[in-house]
C-alpha positions as CSV (number, residue, x, y, z in Angstrom):
1,X,-2.9,12.0,-32.1
2,X,-4.9,13.5,-28.9
3,X,-5.4,13.0,-25.3
4,X,-7.4,14.5,-23.0
5,X,-7.6,13.5,-19.0
6,X,-11.3,13.5,-17.8
7,X,-10.6,14.3,-14.1
8,X,-13.1,13.6,-11.4
9,X,-12.7,15.3,-8.1
10,X,-14.7,13.6,-6.2
11,X,-12.8,10.7,-6.5
12,X,-9.7,12.5,-7.2
13,X,-9.2,10.1,-10.4
14,X,-8.2,10.2,-13.6
15,X,-9.4,8.5,-16.6
16,X,-7.5,9.1,-20.1
17,X,-9.5,9.2,-24.2
18,X,-6.8,9.1,-26.5
19,X,-7.2,9.5,-30.5
20,X,-5.5,9.2,-33.7
21,X,-6.4,8.9,-37.1
22,X,-9.7,7.9,-36.7
23,X,-9.1,5.2,-33.4
24,X,-9.7,5.6,-30.3
25,X,-8.1,4.3,-26.4
26,X,-9.9,4.6,-23.2
27,X,-7.8,4.3,-19.7
28,X,-9.1,3.2,-16.6
29,X,-12.5,4.6,-17.8
30,X,-15.2,5.4,-14.7
31,X,-18.2,3.7,-14.3
32,X,-20.9,5.9,-16.9
33,X,-19.3,5.4,-19.8
34,X,-21.8,8.1,-21.6
35,X,-19.1,10.8,-21.7
36,X,-16.5,8.2,-23.7
37,X,-18.9,6.8,-26.3
38,X,-20.3,10.6,-26.9
39,X,-16.6,12.0,-27.5
40,X,-16.0,9.3,-29.7
41,X,-18.9,10.1,-31.8
42,X,-18.1,13.4,-32.1
43,X,-15.0,12.6,-33.2
44,X,-16.3,9.9,-35.9
45,X,-13.8,7.3,-34.2
46,X,-13.6,4.0,-32.9
47,X,-12.8,2.7,-29.7
48,X,-10.6,0.1,-30.3
49,X,-9.1,-0.8,-27.1
50,X,-9.9,-0.3,-23.5
51,X,-6.4,-0.1,-20.6
52,X,-6.7,-1.0,-17.4
53,X,-3.8,-0.2,-15.4
54,X,-4.6,-2.8,-13.0
55,X,-7.8,-3.8,-10.3
56,X,-8.7,-0.5,-8.7
57,X,-10.1,-0.8,-5.2
58,X,-10.9,2.9,-4.7
59,X,-13.8,2.9,-7.3
60,X,-15.6,0.1,-9.5
61,X,-14.2,0.6,-13.5
62,X,-16.5,0.8,-16.2
63,X,-14.8,-1.3,-18.8
64,X,-17.3,-4.2,-18.7
65,X,-19.8,-2.1,-19.7
66,X,-18.2,0.4,-22.0
67,X,-16.5,-2.8,-24.1
68,X,-20.2,-4.3,-24.4
69,X,-21.7,-0.9,-25.8
70,X,-18.4,-0.3,-28.2
71,X,-17.1,-4.1,-28.9
72,X,-13.6,-3.0,-27.6
73,X,-11.2,-5.3,-26.2
74,X,-9.8,-4.8,-22.4
75,X,-6.2,-4.7,-21.7
76,X,-5.0,-5.9,-18.6
77,X,-1.4,-6.4,-17.6
78,X,0.9,-9.4,-17.1
79,X,-0.7,-11.8,-13.9
80,X,-4.1,-10.1,-13.9
81,X,-7.1,-12.8,-13.8
82,X,-10.5,-11.7,-14.8
83,X,-13.6,-13.1,-15.0
84,X,-14.8,-12.2,-18.9
85,X,-13.4,-12.3,-21.3
86,X,-9.7,-9.6,-21.6
87,X,-6.0,-9.5,-23.5
88,X,-3.6,-10.2,-20.7
89,X,-0.9,-8.1,-22.2
90,X,2.9,-9.7,-21.9
91,X,5.7,-7.2,-20.9
92,X,6.9,-4.9,-23.9
93,X,3.7,-6.0,-26.0
94,X,2.4,-3.1,-28.8
95,X,-0.9,-1.8,-29.7
96,X,-1.5,0.6,-32.8
97,X,-4.2,3.0,-32.1
98,X,-4.0,4.8,-34.8
99,X,-0.4,6.6,-35.8
100,X,0.5,6.0,-32.4
101,X,1.2,3.3,-30.2
102,X,1.1,2.0,-26.6
103,X,3.3,-0.3,-25.4
104,X,2.5,-2.2,-22.2
105,X,4.9,-1.9,-19.4
106,X,4.7,-4.3,-16.2
107,X,5.6,-2.1,-13.2
108,X,4.3,-4.6,-10.3
109,X,4.4,-3.4,-6.7
110,X,1.4,-1.3,-6.2
111,X,-0.5,-4.7,-7.4
112,X,1.0,-7.6,-8.9
113,X,-0.9,-6.6,-12.5
114,X,-0.2,-3.0,-12.4
115,X,1.1,-1.9,-15.4
116,X,2.4,1.4,-17.2
117,X,1.1,2.1,-21.2
118,X,4.0,4.1,-22.7
119,X,2.5,6.2,-25.5
120,X,4.9,6.1,-28.4
121,X,3.7,9.5,-31.0
122,X,4.0,9.2,-35.2
123,X,7.6,9.4,-34.5
124,X,8.4,6.8,-32.4
125,X,9.1,8.8,-29.6
126,X,7.9,8.3,-26.2
127,X,5.8,10.6,-25.2
128,X,3.7,10.0,-21.9
129,X,3.5,7.4,-19.4
130,X,-0.1,6.5,-18.2
131,X,1.4,5.5,-14.6
132,X,-1.9,3.9,-12.6
133,X,-1.2,3.5,-9.1
134,X,2.9,2.8,-9.8
135,X,4.0,6.5,-10.2
136,X,2.1,9.7,-9.0
137,X,2.7,12.9,-8.9
138,X,4.6,13.7,-5.3
139,X,4.5,9.7,-4.6
140,X,4.1,6.2,-5.5
141,X,1.4,3.5,-4.9
142,X,0.8,2.4,-1.4
143,X,2.0,-1.4,-1.6
144,X,-0.8,-2.7,1.0
145,X,-3.9,-2.8,-0.8
146,X,-3.0,-6.6,-2.8
147,X,-1.3,-8.4,0.2
148,X,-4.2,-11.1,0.7
149,X,-4.6,-11.4,-2.9
150,X,-1.0,-11.8,-4.0
151,X,-0.3,-13.7,-0.7
152,X,3.1,-11.0,-0.2
153,X,3.7,-8.8,2.3
154,X,3.8,-5.1,1.6
155,X,7.6,-4.8,2.0
156,X,7.8,-7.7,-0.6
157,X,5.7,-5.7,-3.1
158,X,7.6,-2.6,-2.5
159,X,10.6,-4.1,-2.9
160,X,8.8,-4.8,-6.6
161,X,7.9,-1.4,-6.9
162,X,11.4,-0.2,-6.1
163,X,12.7,-2.0,-8.6
164,X,9.7,-1.6,-11.3
165,X,10.2,2.3,-10.7
166,X,14.2,1.7,-11.1
167,X,13.9,-0.7,-14.5
168,X,10.8,0.4,-16.4
169,X,10.1,4.0,-15.8
170,X,12.9,6.1,-14.5
171,X,15.2,5.0,-17.5
172,X,12.8,7.4,-20.0
173,X,13.4,10.3,-21.2
174,X,12.8,13.7,-18.7
175,X,10.3,15.2,-21.3
176,X,8.1,11.7,-21.4
177,X,4.7,13.5,-19.9
178,X,3.0,11.4,-16.6
179,X,-0.5,11.2,-16.3
180,X,-1.5,9.7,-13.2
181,X,-4.6,8.0,-12.4
182,X,-4.9,9.5,-9.0
183,X,-4.0,13.4,-7.5
184,X,-4.2,14.6,-3.7
185,X,-6.9,13.5,-2.0
186,X,-7.0,9.9,-3.1
187,X,-6.6,7.0,-0.5
188,X,-4.1,5.5,-3.2
189,X,-0.9,7.4,-2.0
190,X,-0.1,9.4,0.6
191,X,1.7,12.6,-0.6
192,X,0.6,13.2,-3.9
193,X,0.5,16.4,-5.5
194,X,-2.6,18.3,-6.7
195,X,-1.2,18.8,-10.3
196,X,-2.5,16.1,-12.3
197,X,-0.3,16.2,-15.4
198,X,3.8,16.5,-14.6
199,X,6.7,15.1,-16.5
200,X,9.3,12.3,-15.8
201,X,12.3,15.3,-15.2
202,X,10.3,17.1,-12.8
203,X,9.5,14.2,-10.3
204,X,12.9,13.0,-10.4
205,X,13.9,16.0,-9.1
206,X,11.0,16.2,-6.4
207,X,9.9,12.5,-5.7
208,X,11.1,11.0,-2.6
209,X,10.3,7.5,-4.0
210,X,12.4,8.5,-7.3
211,X,16.0,9.6,-5.2
212,X,18.7,8.2,-7.5
213,X,20.9,7.6,-4.1
214,X,17.9,6.3,-2.3
215,X,18.5,2.3,-1.6
216,X,15.9,-0.3,-2.0
217,X,16.3,-0.8,2.0
218,X,15.1,2.8,2.3
219,X,12.5,2.6,0.0
220,X,10.8,0.0,1.5
221,X,11.0,1.9,4.8
222,X,9.3,5.4,3.2
223,X,6.8,3.8,1.5
224,X,5.6,1.5,3.9
225,X,6.1,4.3,7.1
226,X,2.2,6.2,7.7
227,X,0.2,4.1,6.0
228,X,-3.1,4.8,7.2
229,X,-5.6,1.0,7.1
230,X,-7.4,1.4,3.8
231,X,-10.8,1.9,3.5
232,X,-13.2,-1.2,4.2
233,X,-14.8,-1.3,0.9
234,X,-11.7,-2.0,-1.1
235,X,-11.1,-5.2,-1.7
236,X,-15.2,-4.9,-2.5
237,X,-14.2,-3.2,-5.8
238,X,-11.3,-5.2,-6.3
239,X,-13.8,-8.1,-6.6
240,X,-16.0,-6.0,-8.4
241,X,-13.3,-5.5,-10.8
242,X,-11.9,-8.6,-11.9
243,X,-15.8,-10.6,-11.6
244,X,-18.2,-7.5,-13.0
245,X,-21.5,-6.0,-12.0
246,X,-24.9,-4.8,-12.4
247,X,-25.2,-2.8,-16.0
248,X,-25.2,0.8,-14.9
249,X,-28.2,1.5,-16.4
250,X,-30.1,-0.7,-14.0
251,X,-28.5,0.6,-11.0
252,X,-29.8,3.9,-12.4
253,X,-33.1,3.0,-13.3
254,X,-33.4,1.1,-9.1
255,X,-31.9,3.8,-7.7
256,X,-33.9,6.7,-8.4
257,X,-37.2,6.0,-8.6
258,X,-39.5,8.0,-6.6
259,X,-40.8,6.9,-3.5
260,X,-43.6,8.7,-1.4
261,X,-43.3,9.2,2.5
262,X,-45.4,6.2,3.7
263,X,-43.5,4.3,1.0
264,X,-39.8,5.3,1.9
265,X,-40.5,4.9,5.7
266,X,-41.7,1.1,5.2
267,X,-38.7,0.4,3.0
268,X,-36.7,1.2,5.8
269,X,-38.6,-0.4,8.3
270,X,-38.6,-3.5,6.6
271,X,-35.5,-3.8,4.6
272,X,-33.2,-1.7,7.4
273,X,-31.6,0.5,4.7
274,X,-29.0,3.2,5.9
275,X,-31.0,6.5,4.9
276,X,-28.5,8.5,3.2
277,X,-29.1,12.6,3.3
278,X,-27.0,14.1,0.8
279,X,-28.1,17.5,1.3
280,X,-25.6,20.5,2.2
281,X,-24.8,20.4,5.7
282,X,-26.7,23.4,7.2
283,X,-29.8,21.7,6.0
284,X,-29.4,18.4,7.4
285,X,-28.6,20.4,10.5
286,X,-31.9,22.3,10.7
287,X,-34.2,19.0,10.2
288,X,-33.3,15.8,8.8
289,X,-35.2,12.1,8.9
290,X,-34.4,10.4,12.4
291,X,-31.0,8.1,12.2
292,X,-30.3,8.9,9.3
293,X,-26.8,9.1,8.2
294,X,-25.6,13.0,6.6
295,X,-22.9,12.6,3.5
296,X,-23.4,15.4,1.7
297,X,-22.7,16.0,-2.5
298,X,-20.6,18.9,-2.2
299,X,-17.8,17.1,-0.2
300,X,-15.9,14.2,-0.5
301,X,-18.8,11.9,-0.8
302,X,-17.7,8.7,-3.2
303,X,-14.8,7.9,-0.2
304,X,-16.6,9.4,2.4
305,X,-19.7,6.8,1.9
306,X,-17.4,4.0,1.1
307,X,-15.4,4.5,4.3
308,X,-17.4,5.1,6.3
309,X,-20.6,2.6,4.8
310,X,-17.8,0.2,4.1
311,X,-20.5,-2.8,2.7
312,X,-21.2,-2.0,-1.2
313,X,-24.2,-4.6,-0.6
314,X,-26.1,-2.5,1.9
315,X,-29.3,-1.0,0.9
316,X,-29.7,2.7,0.4
317,X,-32.6,5.1,0.3
318,X,-31.8,8.4,-0.3
319,X,-32.6,11.9,1.0
320,X,-31.1,14.2,-2.1
321,X,-31.7,17.9,-3.3
322,X,-34.5,17.9,-6.0
323,X,-33.1,17.5,-9.1
324,X,-29.8,15.4,-7.9
325,X,-31.3,11.8,-7.9
326,X,-29.3,10.8,-11.0
327,X,-26.0,12.5,-10.2
328,X,-25.9,10.9,-6.5
329,X,-27.0,7.3,-7.6
330,X,-24.0,7.7,-10.1
331,X,-21.5,8.7,-7.6
332,X,-22.8,6.0,-5.5
333,X,-22.1,3.5,-8.0
334,X,-19.0,4.9,-9.1
335,X,-17.7,3.7,-5.1
336,X,-20.0,0.0,-6.1
337,X,-22.8,0.9,-3.7
338,X,-25.5,-0.7,-6.2
339,X,-28.0,-1.4,-4.0
340,X,-29.8,2.3,-3.5
341,X,-34.0,1.3,-3.3
342,X,-35.1,4.7,-4.4
343,X,-35.4,8.4,-3.5
344,X,-38.1,10.5,-0.8
345,X,-40.0,12.1,-4.3
346,X,-39.9,16.0,-2.9
347,X,-36.9,15.5,-0.7
348,X,-36.9,16.5,2.7
349,X,-40.1,19.2,2.5
350,X,-42.4,16.2,0.9
351,X,-41.4,14.2,4.7
352,X,-42.0,17.6,6.9
353,X,-45.2,18.2,5.0
354,X,-46.6,14.6,5.7
355,X,-46.1,15.2,9.0
356,X,-43.3,12.4,10.1
357,X,-40.9,12.6,12.8
358,X,-37.9,14.9,12.4
359,X,-34.7,15.3,13.8
360,X,-32.4,18.2,14.2
361,X,-28.7,19.2,15.2
362,X,-27.9,22.0,17.3
363,X,-25.1,23.5,15.5
364,X,-23.1,26.6,17.4
365,X,-20.9,29.8,16.0
366,X,-17.3,29.6,16.7
367,X,-17.6,32.7,18.8
368,X,-20.8,31.1,21.1
369,X,-18.5,27.9,21.2
370,X,-15.6,30.5,22.8
371,X,-17.9,31.9,25.3
372,X,-19.2,28.4,26.7
373,X,-15.2,26.4,26.8
374,X,-14.2,25.9,29.9
375,X,-11.1,23.6,31.0
376,X,-13.6,20.6,31.7
377,X,-15.3,21.3,28.3
378,X,-14.9,17.5,25.8
379,X,-13.8,19.2,22.4
380,X,-13.6,15.8,19.9
381,X,-11.7,16.7,17.3
382,X,-12.6,14.9,13.8
383,X,-9.6,16.0,11.7
384,X,-7.4,13.5,10.5
385,X,-4.0,12.8,12.7
386,X,-1.8,15.0,10.6
387,X,-4.4,18.2,11.0
388,X,-4.8,17.9,14.6
389,X,-0.9,17.7,14.9
390,X,-0.3,20.8,13.4
391,X,-2.7,22.5,16.0
392,X,-5.9,22.1,17.6
393,X,-7.7,23.2,20.9
394,X,-5.8,22.4,24.2
395,X,-7.1,19.3,25.9
396,X,-9.1,18.3,22.9
397,X,-9.9,14.4,21.7
398,X,-8.8,13.5,18.3
399,X,-11.1,11.1,16.6
400,X,-10.6,11.0,13.3
401,X,-13.4,11.0,11.1
402,X,-12.1,7.7,9.4
403,X,-12.0,6.0,12.5
404,X,-15.4,7.2,14.1
405,X,-16.7,3.8,14.9
406,X,-13.1,3.2,16.9
407,X,-14.0,6.1,19.2
408,X,-18.1,5.5,19.9
409,X,-17.2,4.2,23.5
410,X,-15.3,7.5,24.2
411,X,-18.7,9.1,23.3
412,X,-21.0,7.4,25.1
413,X,-19.2,8.0,28.6
414,X,-20.3,11.5,28.1
415,X,-22.8,12.5,30.2
416,X,-22.9,16.0,29.7
417,X,-22.7,18.4,26.5
418,X,-19.6,17.7,24.2
419,X,-18.8,19.4,21.4
420,X,-17.7,17.9,17.8
421,X,-15.5,20.4,14.8
422,X,-13.5,19.3,12.0
423,X,-11.5,21.4,9.8
424,X,-14.8,23.3,8.0
425,X,-17.8,22.0,9.3
426,X,-18.5,19.1,6.7
427,X,-16.8,16.1,8.2
428,X,-18.2,17.4,12.1
429,X,-21.7,16.8,10.6
430,X,-21.3,13.5,9.5
431,X,-19.6,12.8,12.9
432,X,-22.3,14.2,14.1
433,X,-25.2,12.2,12.1
434,X,-23.8,8.9,13.0
435,X,-23.2,9.3,16.4
436,X,-26.8,10.3,16.9
437,X,-28.2,7.1,14.6
438,X,-26.1,5.1,17.3
439,X,-28.1,6.9,20.3
440,X,-25.5,9.5,21.1
441,X,-27.7,13.3,21.5
442,X,-26.0,15.0,23.9
443,X,-23.4,16.7,21.4
444,X,-23.1,20.2,19.9
445,X,-21.8,20.7,16.4
446,X,-19.1,23.8,16.1
447,X,-19.7,25.4,12.6
448,X,-16.9,26.6,10.2
449,X,-14.7,24.0,11.9
450,X,-11.2,25.0,12.9
451,X,-11.1,27.5,10.8
452,X,-13.5,29.3,12.5
453,X,-12.4,28.4,15.5
454,X,-8.7,30.2,14.6
455,X,-10.3,33.4,13.9
456,X,-12.0,34.1,17.2
457,X,-8.7,33.5,18.5
458,X,-9.8,30.4,21.0
459,X,-6.2,29.1,22.3
460,X,-5.3,26.1,20.4
461,X,-1.3,24.6,19.9
462,X,1.2,25.7,17.3
């Protein structure tokens, strides 16, 4: 028996490859299926089942394509309804993978079909659970993502989650290994650990939601407290996971086609496509296509695209670092953005060489900002509320990047230069690019963000 966690940091998502005696189970696969196919071929093993813990909202799973390529059936838990052929498992149903057994434990609460898969070793001993979004390390799944489809309140789903945890998961032995679907950074929970593998015993001791003396009322209150609105692309990803999507190779072929500057510009004008610049923020600051949006590949790329562009049907044109075109289209497809129309051939340098119009973003060091800071200086901090509350420049406004569109009127009222910063310099350039695309240009980015601000002894709250 071999278990391999295939973790994707950008999505804070864990897919799983389980092999036993020439047979393989895949749990919660990503959109690009090549790694699973290649791994099974290396092992000279057959993919026997593709298990889904629930209908994912934060990414598009690779279950449909992988099933076509491997002929392995897709397995969902009770109450799942799909537009494609799938095994809808009964609670407690067993599946043999070589010498091991996987048991479907229906654990509704995060969603109605949420299912935890219990792996029993060749001797029949409980070895591990693949808990999906039911149980994370340090947290449990948020119960507000399925309420429209389920026609239930988040409080009712939280009550179901309480029962699922206490009747299906907590009775298991402390040495059972927990393999969750997500870790810190995912929007599917609020208090997840940076660790991606743990034991159930450790969770019983440290996870607030598994306290033995916790009442259902206390659980509901704590689990639903402080939930931020889910990103707008979540229900669109659920729909794709339920109903199907284009083959990943078709998406890659379309999205990676190279476009010369004239063609690129013409398509942008004709289609209203978003021009998405995914280079490093330092490169974007020095020069970019006017009204293009910056979301760099080397940050929380896919989730920010989902949160800020929102509509997965939005047409997109790409400005990428050379050699990273396929990576960009792949990572967009993971969150359902399949309508990439092509990439600027040769990248931004080609645009400049063609004599096309360019724009720049003024970005200054924290030291320079300190010299320009006065009592009346307008400063906008685009970090999360929790980051802001733990320390910020005195008098700064908190306008979290995830809700930047709700604050546009505040920025547009500024008739003098204002300053924007985040924690380290990535999010503030995203925010600045969005503001500039809306015609707001009287802004200056503070390079290095709050970290650099603290280093030059600008007065901040504690």
